C-alpha positions, 0 to 999 in steps of 0.5 A: 172902918170900925172904931175897933179896927182903927183901935187894933191898928193903934194897938199894933203900933204900940206893940211894934214900938215896944218890940223895937225898943227891946233892941236898945235895952238889956232885959232888966232895964227894959221892964222898967222902961216898958212900965213908963211907956205903958203909963205914957200912952194909957190915956190913948186907950179906947177901952182900956183893958182889952187894948192893954191885954192885946198889946202885952199879949203880942209883945210877950208872945214875941219875946217868949218865942223870939228864937223860933220867930228869928229862925223863920225870918233868918231862914226866909231872908237867906240873902240877909243875915238877921243882924243886917236887917234894919231894926225897924224892919226886924221888929215889924217882922217879928210882930207879924211872924208871931201873929202868923205862927201863934195867934189863930185869931188874926188872919195871916193876910191881916198880919202881913197887911198891917206889917206892910203899913207899919213899914210904910210909916216907919221904915225906908222906902223899900222896907215895905217891899222887903217886909212883904216879901219875907212875910209872904215867903214865910206863909208860903213855906208854912202852907207847903209844910201843911200840904206835905204833912197832909199828903204824908198822912194819906 
């Protein structure tokens, strides 16, 4: 496994921690605390700027598109109201859904795999199955929508 892949996994973990932390702050307090968080792990970064750009891009993208991301999660996890989903699973899925919807550089399968790995590490025993199921369903719905649009344009 290359150093860059291992680094990206670590970067995604840091992005997850920041998205998760948001659940416990109002927006004003969070900015200051994120600065402290970033300073704490800055020494871990292998190549500095690239990792920081990735992490801040992911976190900023999630926050900027939170309503759209949550709408996809809520629509797909219809048996669960979004307020009942564990904060850990929700943060993991928000990060993955951001990547699936808005980051063309990351394959959907990679986003789902990484989300499942985060859930295995940080969530409950069934968390990884739940995360995998919801994300898989989101990707299937998106592909169905693409296929419908292609058929309509013919």
